[in-house]
N, C-alpha and C positions, 0 to 999 in steps of 0.2 A: 412430371414436377422439377428443376432444377432443385439445387440442393440448396440453402444458403449456407451464403459464408457468412461467419460471426467471429467476434471476435470479441472476447468476453475477460476482461479487464476486473483483477483479484486486487486492494489495498490489500499490506502484509499485518503490520501491527494491528489486534483485536479485531480482525478478521479473520485472519486465516489463523496467526499466531498470539501467543502471549509470553513474550519474552521480557516484561519490565522488570526486574529484580535486575538480569543483566544488564540492560538499555541502563537504568540508571547510577548502576556499577560504573562500566562505561561514559557516562557520560562524566562522573563525577573524577575518573583517572585524566580525560580528556583537559576538564575543566583546571587541573591542578596545576600538569603541564604545559597549557598557555597562559598562564594566567600568575603562575607560583604560588597559587592560595585554594584552598579548600572550599570545597563545594558547599554553601550553603542552602539554598535554595534552586532548586531544578523547577524551569516554565514546565507549565500545561504539556502536552504530549499532541494528544488528540486529536486528529485533524488538520496535524501544522506540517512542514515542510522542515526538514531538520536544519536551513537558516534561519528561519522562523525559530524554532526552538535558541539554537545558538544563541542570539543575537538578542532576545527576553530573556537566557538565563545568563548574560553578561550582567545586562544590562539590575536585574534584583540583585544582583551580587557588588552593585557597586563597581565597577567595571566602566571605563571609559573606553568607549571599541575605535578600532578603527579601522584601513582597509586589510590590514594585516592579518585582524583578529579569525575570520573567517577561514579561508586557507588554514591557517595552523590546526587551528579548531579541530578543522574536520579532516585532517589527515590527521590527528592525535586520537578521534574517534575512529577510524578506522581500525588505527593500530589497537587500539581498546578492543574491540571487537576482535580480531584475532585473534590477537591473545585468549579471551575468552570462545574461542569455539568449543575447548571441551564445557563450561555452563550452559553454552544454549539449548544442548541435549539434556543436562544433566538438571536443570531447573527451568526451560522452557515446555512451553506444550504447546500443542499443536490443539485449535476452537472444538469442539464434538462438532463432529459430523465436517469438519475440512475436509480430512484425506480423502473421504466418500464423494463426497460434494464433486469436485477437482476430477477426480477417474469417471464417474460419472459424467460430466461434461465431456470428457477425451474420449468420448465415444459416438460422441452425439456428428455427426456427418456434417465437414465443412465448418472444425467449429477450433479456431487457435487458440490457447489460453496464454492470456502473460497476468503484470502486473503494473500495477498505477499506484505509486508511491511516496511520500514521503522524502523515502531514509535515502539514504549512500547506494550509490547500487551494491558495491565490493558488501556492505555491511548487510542488505536486502537478501544478496543471492545465499550469505554463510548463513541467515538463519532458515530460510528455508530448504538451502539443504543439507547442513545439520538435523532439522526437524524432520527431514524424509520429504519433504513436498514437492520438490523440482522434477522429478520426473516426467510430469504432464505439463508444464508450465513452460513455453520457452523465454527466457530471461535476457537472449539478447533485443529482444521488439518492446523491452517493457518502456516505460517512464520512473524517471527516477527523480529525488534531488539534485540539481545541479550551481542551484545559487542563481539561476537568472531566469526561468521557468515557471509562470504558477501552475498549478494542477490542471488546468485546466487547459493548457499548454503545454502542456506535458503527457495529455489525452490525444490531442491531434497529432503530436511527435508518436505518441505510441503505435497508431493506425497509421500512419507513414510506413513507420519501421516495418511493422507485421506485415502488409502489403508489400513490400520492396521484396522480408526475404519469404513468403510467401506466396508471389506470383498470382494475388488476389486480392481487388480490392473491396474494403472495409468502409460503406458508407457512415457516416453518424448514425444513424437509426439501428444499423447492423453490430455498433460497438456498444455491448452493454459493462457498467462499472457493477460493480459488488465490493460493498465499504461502508462503515460504522458510525460517519461523522457528517452530519447539515453541513459541513464545509464542505466535505467530498460531493453532496448533493447539491449544492452551490456550483463546484466545479462542472460534475458532469452539463447540469442544465447551461451553463457556460456554452458549452464545447456539444452544444446541442445532442448530447445521446442521450440513452435511459439509465438510471440506477436504481441497482436493488438495496434496498439499507439493510444492512444484517445489524440488530438489537445484543450484537455482542461488548462493543466498547460502552463507553461512558451514556450515550446515548439510548434515548429508550424507546419502543416501538414509534407509542405516539409522538415525539420529537423528528425521528425521519419520516412520522408519517405529514407534518408539519412543515416539516423542509418542505419538504413535495418532493419524497423517491416513488419513480412509480409501483414500485412493487417494494413490500416491507416484512420481511421474514425474522421472526425471533432468534431465531439460531437455524446454524447450517444442519441439522440434523436427518432435518429429509430431504433425502440428495433429490429426490422425483419433487419435489417443491420444487428448489434451485432450478430443475434440469426447469420444469416445469414454466415459471418465470423468466427465465433468461427466454427461451421458446417463444411464448406471447407478447416478449417484447420486442426479438429481434425480428419477429414474422410479421408485426404490426406493418401496416402499411403508410 
């Protein structure tokens, strides 16, 4: 039987890692550099892209936005994360089982792993590198916030990038997304790819099931369960 080509896409924040404290500090610095004012209220972050968080944060803090705000803020946010490289390792954490699950999937024949995240690429790569999760991930094939595309469109883009980089075709049903929020479930549905909900963020197992996740795990602590769910979903006719 031929090996199935599989593309596994991981959400980053609240699925693989928790770097909430560093994120809040970086946003506060980026907001101050962009507006000259202190940050009072940060918009909710789960399931959102960086541009959504930025524009909503500006609105929450009574800033009238212009076309210039997004590029200035994203540049400041990238700088703020880079300045906190050491803090990511000291204050961030890899979520239970994440390291082992990524390693287990790397041993699955025909499988490429990357990320699909609402974070800016430099920041996502920094989080994964500093917390020791980058070794088994092809980070050049991932989908990242770019201010233009939705997560559903970024999933399609990641499929194309992975195919070009690895000389293989990754069909909709052979691309599986692991993420922690109902908005991620919706993105996978739009892209017609299966999704495994992981209840390590703000959404419960019941909420992820209700949103329509194809499989739901309470966390990543059982690597065998992660691998089994990926295989079952990507091998389905």
